[in-house]
C-alpha positions, 0 to 999 in steps of 0.5 A: 142825514149828510156826509160831506166827504172830502179826498187829496193825496197824501203830502208827499205822492206826486199832485202833477193836477196840483202843479198845472193850477199852480202853473195856471195861476201864475200864468193868470197873474196871480201872486203868491200861490206855493203850492195846489193840491186837487183833491175830490168831494162827494156827498151822499144822503144818506137813510135815517141812521145813529150817526157812530153808524153813519161814521163807519159806513162812511168809513168803510166807503172811503177805504173801499171806494173813495179814496185808494188808502196807499196816496190818498187821505180821507175826512168826512162831516156827517150832518143832519138836512138836506143838501143846500144847492145854490140858485 
C-alpha cells in the first residue's frame, strides 16, 4: 500500500514562501496568479494491512510528526500498489 500525504499552511497563516514564489512568477512575467500556497508532499510505502488500519496509522503520523496541527492542515490518500517512478 502507498500513502500520499499533503501538508500546507492553514489559509489564515502567513505563507512567506508562497509569497516569494508568487513574486518570482510575476518577475518572470507570469500573469493571473492571485496567491501561491507552498506545502509538503510525502509518499510512504506501507506493509500489507487493512485500509482502515492504514488510515488510522496515517492520521496518527500526520498529527504527531508530519504536520503542525496549530498552523497546518493535511490530507492523505491510501492506494494499493507500488510507487510509480518517472524515468
